[in-house]
Phi, psi and omega in degrees: 000128180281141178248151176287166179300157180304323181300326178294320179301314182289329174293316178293327177300317179298319177297317179297321177301318177296317178298314181300316180296316179296311183293325177295314180298321179300326183261005181071026180262160177278144174238117187228134173289133178263313184207151171266166174297134182303319182291336176291319184300325184263008183279344183058239187265003182285152179297150179245129191262000174274157183288353176207160175262349186281126179257332179208149179222161176233144171246126185204192182215133177060033180082357179256124178290139175256325182217133177242133178243137180215150177246152180294148173289163184294334183281350181285137182290305180258092186282153177194181178240137177242140171243125183235129177276123181286141179078012181209177182260000183285132176208160181232139176246124181242150173223168184275128170257180181293328184247009180153190180284148177236140172252093192070240176259353183272134176299137176258114187246172176297327177297319177295318177298318179300318179297320178296313180294323175300318179295320179298316180296323178281344181089020181233123178275138180270000000 
């Protein structure tokens, strides 16, 4: 399976961060940055060339994360994005396609993310 360039993954990651923030706000959930990229933390005043410094975020309620999203660091060979349901074994692996994120061969859209978050809120994983 062909993958899009690494730059596409990080561009799609920024879009996913926006979706997560929007969808969390719609449901009254918290959206919290968990971690920055390690190399960003140690760069001091030098310019940073990725479109964001954020490497992982959590969507949760009452200080408890329900879903954690993270993107691979730049040094990883096969980069991707993971969505992990806390307290369960359900997780999603996304990679960059030419026109957006892919869940396997299926496009991963904001509508799909909304369905996942609706399920999380109800306590049922899709």
